[in-house]
KOLBA-168016 format. One record per residue (C-alpha): residue number from 0; x, y, z. Coordinates in nm, 3 decimals. Layout:
<nodes>
[NUM, [X, Y, Z]];
...
</nodes>
This chain:
<nodes>
[0, [2.650, -3.680, 2.811]];
[1, [2.538, -3.324, 2.775]];
[2, [2.599, -3.117, 2.468]];
[3, [2.685, -2.780, 2.470]];
[4, [2.506, -2.606, 2.173]];
[5, [2.531, -2.252, 2.066]];
[6, [2.143, -2.176, 1.991]];
[7, [2.026, -1.895, 1.781]];
[8, [1.881, -1.628, 2.022]];
[9, [1.522, -1.655, 1.848]];
[10, [1.521, -2.041, 1.828]];
[11, [1.311, -2.101, 2.150]];
[12, [1.066, -1.837, 2.091]];
[13, [1.018, -1.927, 1.688]];
[14, [0.988, -2.311, 1.812]];
[15, [0.716, -2.226, 2.070]];
[16, [0.521, -2.006, 1.838]];
[17, [0.419, -2.355, 1.652]];
[18, [0.284, -2.492, 1.964]];
[19, [0.129, -2.128, 2.087]];
[20, [-0.231, -2.193, 2.007]];
[21, [-0.320, -2.578, 2.068]];
[22, [-0.657, -2.699, 1.942]];
[23, [-0.916, -2.713, 2.231]];
[24, [-1.060, -3.050, 2.329]];
[25, [-1.436, -3.031, 2.290]];
[26, [-1.653, -3.336, 2.337]];
[27, [-2.011, -3.322, 2.227]];
[28, [-2.272, -3.197, 2.328]];
[29, [-2.131, -2.833, 2.420]];
[30, [-2.115, -2.494, 2.276]];
[31, [-1.870, -2.211, 2.208]];
[32, [-1.917, -1.855, 2.195]];
[33, [-1.614, -1.653, 2.035]];
[34, [-1.579, -1.278, 1.975]];
[35, [-1.309, -1.093, 1.804]];
[36, [-1.252, -0.722, 1.862]];
[37, [-1.052, -0.498, 1.601]];
[38, [-0.995, -0.108, 1.620]];
[39, [-1.155, 0.081, 1.306]];
[40, [-0.805, 0.228, 1.248]];
[41, [-0.463, 0.180, 1.269]];
[42, [-0.505, -0.178, 1.436]];
[43, [-0.189, -0.322, 1.368]];
[44, [-0.022, -0.043, 1.542]];
[45, [-0.217, -0.061, 1.860]];
[46, [-0.066, -0.122, 2.194]];
[47, [-0.057, -0.461, 2.288]];
[48, [-0.053, -0.378, 2.679]];
[49, [-0.429, -0.233, 2.618]];
[50, [-0.540, -0.578, 2.500]];
[51, [-0.377, -0.756, 2.784]];
[52, [-0.511, -0.517, 3.019]];
[53, [-0.857, -0.552, 2.900]];
[54, [-0.788, -0.962, 2.903]];
[55, [-0.694, -0.948, 3.278]];
[56, [-1.022, -0.725, 3.372]];
[57, [-1.198, -1.018, 3.253]];
[58, [-0.982, -1.291, 3.431]];
[59, [-1.028, -1.102, 3.732]];
[60, [-1.385, -1.084, 3.736]];
[61, [-1.392, -1.490, 3.704]];
[62, [-1.086, -1.549, 3.944]];
[63, [-0.817, -1.670, 3.725]];
[64, [-0.428, -1.662, 3.707]];
[65, [-0.279, -1.390, 3.492]];
[66, [-0.133, -1.446, 3.167]];
[67, [0.267, -1.442, 3.132]];
[68, [0.392, -1.075, 3.027]];
[69, [0.423, -1.012, 2.678]];
[70, [0.175, -1.308, 2.593]];
[71, [-0.019, -1.311, 2.301]];
[72, [-0.226, -1.604, 2.382]];
[73, [-0.386, -1.759, 2.709]];
[74, [-0.573, -2.036, 2.798]];
[75, [-0.761, -2.158, 3.135]];
[76, [-1.003, -2.393, 3.270]];
[77, [-1.256, -2.182, 3.511]];
[78, [-1.444, -2.519, 3.577]];
[79, [-1.793, -2.452, 3.427]];
[80, [-1.626, -2.327, 3.103]];
[81, [-1.299, -2.315, 2.963]];
[82, [-1.143, -1.983, 2.810]];
[83, [-0.920, -1.870, 2.539]];
[84, [-0.763, -1.543, 2.437]];
[85, [-0.549, -1.484, 2.130]];
[86, [-0.370, -1.146, 1.999]];
[87, [-0.343, -1.140, 1.627]];
[88, [-0.215, -0.864, 1.402]];
[89, [-0.509, -0.667, 1.364]];
[90, [-0.753, -0.800, 1.621]];
[91, [-0.788, -0.991, 1.941]];
[92, [-1.034, -1.279, 2.017]];
[93, [-1.221, -1.401, 2.325]];
[94, [-1.362, -1.793, 2.310]];
[95, [-1.578, -1.945, 2.576]];
[96, [-1.602, -2.331, 2.556]];
[97, [-1.856, -2.494, 2.769]];
[98, [-1.922, -2.878, 2.768]];
[99, [-2.241, -3.037, 2.818]];
[100, [-2.615, -2.990, 2.728]];
[101, [-2.773, -2.623, 2.719]];
[102, [-3.137, -2.538, 2.818]];
[103, [-3.198, -2.463, 2.441]];
[104, [-3.002, -2.427, 2.095]];
[105, [-2.846, -2.102, 2.070]];
[106, [-2.942, -1.997, 2.398]];
[107, [-2.695, -1.720, 2.449]];
[108, [-2.609, -1.833, 2.794]];
[109, [-2.202, -1.798, 2.761]];
[110, [-2.263, -1.446, 2.605]];
[111, [-2.359, -1.342, 2.959]];
[112, [-2.015, -1.452, 3.097]];
[113, [-1.901, -1.139, 2.915]];
[114, [-2.003, -0.832, 3.131]];
[115, [-2.156, -0.563, 2.962]];
[116, [-1.930, -0.283, 3.124]];
[117, [-1.649, -0.483, 3.005]];
[118, [-1.789, -0.532, 2.651]];
[119, [-1.833, -0.163, 2.620]];
[120, [-1.465, -0.096, 2.747]];
[121, [-1.321, -0.327, 2.475]];
[122, [-1.043, -0.182, 2.264]];
[123, [-1.199, -0.198, 1.926]];
[124, [-1.525, -0.290, 1.787]];
[125, [-1.659, -0.661, 1.717]];
[126, [-1.576, -0.771, 1.385]];
[127, [-1.668, -1.127, 1.419]];
[128, [-1.897, -1.272, 1.680]];
[129, [-1.983, -1.641, 1.648]];
[130, [-2.197, -1.925, 1.819]];
[131, [-2.158, -2.270, 1.774]];
[132, [-2.356, -2.555, 1.912]];
[133, [-2.215, -2.903, 1.926]];
[134, [-2.478, -3.159, 1.912]];
[135, [-2.450, -3.544, 1.996]];
[136, [-2.638, -3.814, 1.808]];
[137, [-2.607, -4.201, 1.841]];
[138, [-2.622, -4.269, 1.457]];
[139, [-2.605, -4.099, 1.137]];
[140, [-2.976, -4.164, 1.085]];
[141, [-3.073, -3.999, 1.427]];
[142, [-2.830, -3.703, 1.324]];
[143, [-3.033, -3.659, 1.004]];
[144, [-3.356, -3.673, 1.171]];
[145, [-3.243, -3.387, 1.439]];
[146, [-3.107, -3.175, 1.163]];
[147, [-3.433, -3.166, 0.936]];
[148, [-3.668, -3.156, 1.263]];
[149, [-3.505, -2.880, 1.444]];
[150, [-3.185, -2.750, 1.320]];
[151, [-3.289, -2.634, 0.974]];
[152, [-3.539, -2.408, 1.076]];
[153, [-3.286, -2.188, 1.259]];
[154, [-3.085, -2.117, 0.959]];
[155, [-3.154, -1.915, 0.647]];
[156, [-3.211, -2.187, 0.379]];
[157, [-3.128, -1.965, 0.081]];
[158, [-2.759, -1.948, 0.207]];
[159, [-2.737, -2.239, 0.406]];
[160, [-2.399, -2.468, 0.374]];
[161, [-2.416, -2.798, 0.512]];
[162, [-2.139, -3.060, 0.460]];
[163, [-2.042, -3.388, 0.598]];
[164, [-1.709, -3.395, 0.808]];
[165, [-1.473, -3.561, 0.992]];
[166, [-1.457, -3.863, 0.750]];
[167, [-1.836, -3.881, 0.735]];
[168, [-1.859, -3.904, 1.142]];
[169, [-2.008, -3.540, 1.163]];
[170, [-2.229, -3.291, 0.994]];
[171, [-2.136, -2.873, 1.008]];
[172, [-2.426, -2.630, 0.897]];
[173, [-2.397, -2.269, 0.899]];
[174, [-2.557, -1.965, 0.671]];
[175, [-2.317, -1.676, 0.763]];
[176, [-2.588, -1.438, 0.872]];
[177, [-2.590, -1.230, 1.160]];
[178, [-2.882, -1.292, 1.364]];
[179, [-3.060, -1.063, 1.609]];
[180, [-2.796, -1.075, 1.877]];
[181, [-2.513, -0.987, 1.660]];
[182, [-2.387, -1.336, 1.601]];
[183, [-2.321, -1.589, 1.345]];
[184, [-2.441, -1.945, 1.407]];
[185, [-2.301, -2.282, 1.326]];
[186, [-2.408, -2.614, 1.431]];
[187, [-2.209, -2.957, 1.445]];
[188, [-2.380, -3.271, 1.485]];
[189, [-2.150, -3.570, 1.595]];
[190, [-2.254, -3.929, 1.559]];
[191, [-1.955, -4.142, 1.474]];
[192, [-1.676, -4.246, 1.659]];
[193, [-1.505, -3.864, 1.720]];
[194, [-1.280, -3.800, 1.980]];
[195, [-1.284, -3.457, 2.191]];
[196, [-0.939, -3.351, 1.991]];
[197, [-1.097, -3.382, 1.651]];
[198, [-1.410, -3.221, 1.749]];
[199, [-1.203, -2.941, 1.895]];
[200, [-1.002, -2.881, 1.579]];
[201, [-1.335, -2.870, 1.371]];
[202, [-1.464, -2.634, 1.591]];
[203, [-1.149, -2.404, 1.577]];
[204, [-1.170, -2.450, 1.203]];
[205, [-1.526, -2.308, 1.182]];
[206, [-1.418, -2.014, 1.396]];
[207, [-1.127, -1.920, 1.183]];
[208, [-1.322, -1.952, 0.849]];
[209, [-1.593, -1.707, 1.001]];
[210, [-1.319, -1.485, 1.162]];
[211, [-1.101, -1.441, 0.889]];
[212, [-1.367, -1.423, 0.643]];
[213, [-1.487, -1.096, 0.844]];
[214, [-1.147, -0.931, 0.850]];
[215, [-1.067, -1.033, 0.470]];
[216, [-1.421, -0.859, 0.368]];
[217, [-1.291, -0.534, 0.521]];
[218, [-1.106, -0.464, 0.219]];
[219, [-1.439, -0.466, 0.005]];
[220, [-1.537, -0.116, 0.084]];
[221, [-1.175, 0.015, 0.025]];
[222, [-1.184, -0.169, -0.307]];
[223, [-1.524, -0.007, -0.416]];
[224, [-1.405, 0.345, -0.332]];
[225, [-1.075, 0.279, -0.494]];
[226, [-1.225, 0.184, -0.803]];
[227, [-1.473, 0.475, -0.812]];
[228, [-1.174, 0.728, -0.780]];
[229, [-0.976, 0.497, -1.047]];
[230, [-1.251, 0.564, -1.298]];
[231, [-1.236, 0.934, -1.260]];
[232, [-0.844, 0.928, -1.263]];
[233, [-0.838, 0.717, -1.562]];
[234, [-1.106, 0.941, -1.749]];
[235, [-0.868, 1.226, -1.673]];
[236, [-0.570, 1.039, -1.805]];
[237, [-0.728, 0.936, -2.123]];
[238, [-0.802, 1.306, -2.192]];
[239, [-0.447, 1.371, -2.111]];
[240, [-0.300, 1.111, -2.329]];
[241, [-0.528, 1.245, -2.627]];
[242, [-0.394, 1.575, -2.584]];
[243, [-0.043, 1.478, -2.585]];
[244, [-0.133, 1.256, -2.905]];
[245, [-0.293, 1.528, -3.110]];
[246, [0.017, 1.756, -3.094]];
[247, [-0.200, 2.051, -3.182]];
[248, [-0.042, 2.307, -2.954]];
[249, [-0.365, 2.390, -2.751]];
[250, [-0.223, 2.332, -2.405]];
[251, [0.144, 2.364, -2.325]];
[252, [0.313, 2.038, -2.271]];
[253, [0.450, 2.168, -1.956]];
[254, [0.091, 2.240, -1.796]];
[255, [-0.008, 1.873, -1.940]];
[256, [0.317, 1.733, -1.753]];
[257, [0.212, 1.905, -1.432]];
[258, [-0.150, 1.754, -1.444]];
[259, [0.018, 1.410, -1.518]];
[260, [0.267, 1.439, -1.217]];
[261, [-0.026, 1.525, -0.988]];
[262, [-0.226, 1.205, -1.093]];
[263, [0.082, 1.017, -1.055]];
[264, [0.121, 1.146, -0.666]];
[265, [-0.243, 1.083, -0.613]];
[266, [-0.217, 0.703, -0.757]];
[267, [0.094, 0.647, -0.518]];
[268, [-0.103, 0.813, -0.229]];
[269, [-0.399, 0.547, -0.294]];
[270, [-0.148, 0.270, -0.315]];
[271, [0.031, 0.373, 0.000]];
[272, [-0.296, 0.381, 0.189]];
[273, [-0.429, 0.070, 0.030]];
[274, [-0.143, -0.163, 0.011]];
[275, [-0.187, -0.302, 0.380]];
[276, [-0.558, -0.360, 0.355]];
[277, [-0.530, -0.519, 0.017]];
[278, [-0.226, -0.740, 0.142]];
[279, [-0.405, -0.835, 0.479]];
[280, [-0.738, -0.926, 0.268]];
[281, [-0.515, -1.162, 0.059]];
[282, [-0.360, -1.326, 0.332]];
[283, [-0.684, -1.365, 0.541]];
[284, [-0.852, -1.501, 0.234]];
[285, [-0.583, -1.759, 0.186]];
[286, [-0.640, -1.885, 0.542]];
[287, [-1.022, -1.916, 0.476]];
[288, [-0.958, -2.125, 0.181]];
[289, [-0.705, -2.333, 0.371]];
[290, [-0.949, -2.427, 0.658]];
[291, [-1.246, -2.492, 0.424]];
[292, [-1.029, -2.724, 0.254]];
[293, [-0.906, -2.898, 0.584]];
[294, [-1.269, -2.971, 0.663]];
[295, [-1.272, -3.220, 0.367]];
[296, [-1.634, -3.181, 0.313]];
[297, [-1.861, -3.454, 0.161]];
[298, [-2.189, -3.338, 0.017]];
[299, [-2.523, -3.372, 0.247]];
[300, [-2.795, -3.442, 0.032]];
[301, [-2.843, -3.174, -0.230]];
[302, [-2.717, -2.894, -0.004]];
[303, [-2.445, -2.645, -0.107]];
[304, [-2.102, -2.719, 0.091]];
[305, [-1.906, -2.446, 0.263]];
[306, [-1.665, -2.433, -0.040]];
[307, [-1.943, -2.392, -0.266]];
[308, [-2.103, -2.089, -0.065]];
[309, [-1.760, -1.913, -0.013]];
[310, [-1.705, -1.953, -0.432]];
[311, [-2.067, -1.781, -0.478]];
[312, [-2.055, -1.515, -0.223]];
[313, [-1.701, -1.470, -0.078]];
[314, [-1.464, -1.545, -0.391]];
[315, [-1.629, -1.246, -0.608]];
[316, [-1.545, -0.996, -0.323]];
[317, [-1.190, -1.088, -0.316]];
[318, [-1.179, -1.065, -0.681]];
[319, [-1.320, -0.732, -0.684]];
[320, [-1.055, -0.647, -0.426]];
[321, [-0.792, -0.824, -0.635]];
[322, [-0.892, -0.630, -0.955]];
[323, [-0.884, -0.257, -0.754]];
[324, [-0.530, -0.328, -0.657]];
[325, [-0.410, -0.452, -1.015]];
[326, [-0.595, -0.171, -1.183]];
[327, [-0.446, 0.060, -0.946]];
[328, [-0.111, -0.056, -1.029]];
[329, [-0.154, -0.062, -1.405]];
[330, [-0.315, 0.318, -1.410]];
[331, [0.033, 0.414, -1.216]];
[332, [0.256, 0.230, -1.489]];
[333, [0.047, 0.411, -1.741]];
[334, [0.062, 0.740, -1.587]];
[335, [0.430, 0.668, -1.544]];
[336, [0.499, 0.594, -1.897]];
[337, [0.300, 0.873, -2.050]];
[338, [0.445, 1.120, -1.812]];
[339, [0.805, 0.981, -1.935]];
[340, [0.686, 1.003, -2.302]];
[341, [0.581, 1.379, -2.235]];
[342, [0.885, 1.457, -2.033]];
[343, [1.124, 1.351, -2.319]];
[344, [0.916, 1.564, -2.563]];
[345, [0.965, 1.890, -2.322]];
[346, [1.312, 1.796, -2.269]];
[347, [1.347, 1.785, -2.690]];
[348, [1.175, 2.077, -2.693]];
[349, [1.406, 2.275, -2.445]];
[350, [1.709, 2.129, -2.652]];
[351, [1.573, 2.264, -2.960]];
[352, [1.513, 2.608, -2.779]];
[353, [1.856, 2.623, -2.642]];
[354, [2.013, 2.512, -2.985]];
[355, [1.822, 2.830, -3.128]];
[356, [1.933, 3.033, -2.866]];
[357, [2.300, 2.916, -2.908]];
[358, [2.276, 3.000, -3.259]];
[359, [2.127, 3.327, -3.190]];
[360, [2.449, 3.402, -2.921]];
[361, [2.675, 3.293, -3.231]];
[362, [2.541, 3.543, -3.471]];
[363, [2.541, 3.840, -3.205]];
[364, [2.928, 3.716, -3.105]];
[365, [2.987, 3.761, -3.483]];
[366, [2.839, 4.080, -3.520]];
[367, [3.018, 4.214, -3.206]];
[368, [3.327, 4.100, -3.363]];
[369, [3.232, 4.276, -3.666]];
[370, [3.153, 4.578, -3.505]];
[371, [3.455, 4.556, -3.277]];
[372, [3.689, 4.528, -3.577]];
[373, [3.529, 4.841, -3.719]];
[374, [3.546, 5.027, -3.419]];
[375, [3.908, 4.920, -3.398]];
[376, [4.004, 5.040, -3.739]];
[377, [3.804, 5.379, -3.641]];
[378, [4.014, 5.383, -3.316]];
[379, [4.342, 5.344, -3.537]];
[380, [4.243, 5.626, -3.749]];
[381, [4.173, 5.863, -3.475]];
[382, [4.458, 5.774, -3.248]];
[383, [4.698, 5.826, -3.539]];
[384, [4.527, 6.136, -3.660]];
[385, [4.598, 6.280, -3.328]];
[386, [4.943, 6.129, -3.307]];
[387, [5.064, 6.288, -3.650]];
[388, [4.903, 6.609, -3.549]];
[389, [5.147, 6.576, -3.233]];
[390, [5.433, 6.474, -3.400]];
[391, [5.405, 6.739, -3.682]];
[392, [5.381, 7.025, -3.428]];
[393, [5.698, 6.880, -3.244]];
[394, [5.879, 6.833, -3.541]];
[395, [5.791, 7.158, -3.742]];
[396, [6.136, 7.363, -3.590]];
[397, [6.346, 7.093, -3.686]];
[398, [6.166, 7.083, -4.052]];
[399, [6.202, 7.458, -4.079]];
[400, [6.596, 7.432, -4.003]];
[401, [6.618, 7.150, -4.246]];
[402, [6.419, 7.359, -4.533]];
[403, [6.143, 7.103, -4.508]];
[404, [5.791, 7.207, -4.567]];
[405, [5.505, 7.149, -4.312]];
[406, [5.289, 6.924, -4.531]];
[407, [5.616, 6.724, -4.655]];
[408, [5.682, 6.665, -4.287]];
[409, [5.343, 6.546, -4.215]];
[410, [5.344, 6.322, -4.487]];
[411, [5.635, 6.172, -4.387]];
[412, [5.554, 6.132, -4.027]];
[413, [5.179, 5.995, -4.121]];
[414, [5.301, 5.660, -4.244]];
[415, [5.529, 5.529, -3.935]];
[416, [5.273, 5.679, -3.680]];
[417, [4.967, 5.510, -3.842]];
[418, [5.189, 5.165, -3.855]];
[419, [5.276, 5.196, -3.484]];
[420, [4.925, 5.274, -3.362]];
[421, [4.785, 4.994, -3.562]];
[422, [5.061, 4.749, -3.398]];
[423, [5.011, 4.867, -3.063]];
[424, [4.621, 4.831, -3.099]];
[425, [4.648, 4.497, -3.241]];
[426, [4.907, 4.375, -2.963]];
[427, [4.645, 4.489, -2.677]];
[428, [4.364, 4.288, -2.860]];
[429, [4.566, 3.995, -2.865]];
[430, [4.653, 4.024, -2.517]];
[431, [4.311, 4.071, -2.412]];
[432, [4.196, 3.754, -2.610]];
[433, [4.473, 3.540, -2.459]];
[434, [4.374, 3.686, -2.120]];
[435, [4.030, 3.556, -2.172]];
[436, [4.123, 3.209, -2.259]];
</nodes>
């Protein structure tokens, strides 16, 4: 009985993503050639249709079906070889898988299937190029003889990593060096009961180890440049901190704060420019470690394992990137902390200046009040003088009729006039004060 399920709109797409890149079955003998292209700048923001157009150009040259619209992976059997394509966040990869014995080891016949004009038109530059030879041996002893007799001389022994893999049924070799043709070489000798699917998974892991190792190492030049600039910034920061600690007043605190703010802004800019690269480097390095762990290596004689090679050569580079990222974060915190401390001191100084300004304003206000009171007293005297004089002139005729002298009249009028003027001026002042409130 069918059930009517209400599916999340992304359920099928996310589930299909788990099966998007299946391992390619690969019997021994055979060979694989793998190329990964990456744009030098803003690779994560590239137009996906450019990658697909480049893929379709190659498919049309070999006469195969086109990928589905919007596809990020493609696989097809062209008869002589099987072809796979994958589009990743920062790079796009092409792999050719050919079964059967070749004319010679690492002969480069598969590379010729990538036309020169097609390679020149690639949207990006080669960030990883890998050749893997799969060799078949009847027994473990025969495999050892083949390795000692012909394979070892094709690798640099100083950096060669060898390990028994697939539960002791195969041996993998690689030196992680780039040959004169621009490829990194690996060899896999299969001598036990190993099916094509297990061999295919092993080959895919070797491809991913080399590819993700290459893109993870892209963070190293950035880490070195960042570390060099951080040395200069740390010297400047130390000098500014010492100036803040001395408190000698040689330079204004506002000037020091301006320099600290500029350093903080530069650190933020460095962090913004490097955040993606350092984050991507950590993710790629984690994939490399996971793929090496999945090899389940067993030691071949006294040779170093793939994990030991990575611990000696790859891990220090990743630690350099991690140290640069961590140091960048710590310097940003230190700069922010000392800026905040200095800003507090500047604010405290400003508050002290404001307090002094307010006290000065209070003193000036008190002086103005006293001056106003003085002026007010003088005003009362002046107004009273003119008022008494005016009243005397007006009352002189009446005083003569009454037999009162002018002097006596002036004295009698002065007291009430002065009191009236004083009351009038006081009333005006109170009205102004209340109006100001």
